[in-house]
N, C-alpha and C positions, 0 to 999 in steps of 0.2 A: 580467415582474416572477416573481421567482422568490419560495415561502415562502420565511417565518423556518427552517422544517425544510429546505428543498431547502438555505435559503443552510449551516444546523448542518452538514448533511449531504455540500456542497460543501470545506470547511473540514478533516473531517475527513479529508476526502479529500483532500487538499494535505499534512494534518502525515502522512498515509499513506505516501504520493510520495516526501515528504523521509526517511523514516526509513526504504524499501524503497531511499533511495539510499547511506542510512547505512552499511546489510548490507551492499551491493557493495562502498564504499570499504575496508570491515576487512575484509569477502573476499579481498579483492585483498592489503590487504595480508601477512594470513598467509598468502595463497600465495604472496608475495614473500618474508616473513620464512624461510617452511619452506624456500626453494630455496634462503637465502643459510646458512641453519644447517649447519655440518659433523654435529655432534650430532646423533644417532639422537633418542633424548629431547625433545628442544625440537622437532625437526621431525616428527615422534608429534604434541606440544602441536599445535604451529603445526596441521598439518593437522586434527589433532579441532575446532580453536576455529575453523577455514575453515570444516566441514562444520556445526558450529552456527549459525556466519551464515551459510548455503544454507536453513537448518532455517526459521530467526527472519525469513528475505527473503520465505518459500513462505506461510510465518504470515503475514506484512502480504499480501503480496499476496490471499489470500484472501479478508484483510480487507475489502482496497480495492475488490477484483470484488463485492460482497458490499455496501456501499454505496456503486458507481455501476450496482448495478442496484435500488438503494434511489430515487435519484435519479431514471433515468429513469422509473420505480412512478410513485412524486409527481409529475413533470411530465406524465403523462400522465393520472392523476386532476387537474390545476390545469385539462390544456385540455381534459378533460370536461365538468369546472362552469363555465368558461369561457365555450365553447360551448353547453350547457345555459342558461345565463342569456343570451348573446345573441339564442337564439332563443325565450327565454322574450318580450323586449322590443320 
């Protein structure tokens, strides 16, 4: 069974996964809008917004990787503690 800390980290990871998906959807929206417009100014704005979404996605992905590493570390610590408890018994 997962510790409360691991459960909290997993919940944070799920939120980040959803946020990453929203960033991808926003990126796709701006790319399509850029392709459809005929005005250079609008195209430039949509292209810039699309690039910002990629930055956001990358930032969120980095946070997700950190949290997933924490989950693995916490699970390893818990497994070690459980093993030690079993050996003592």
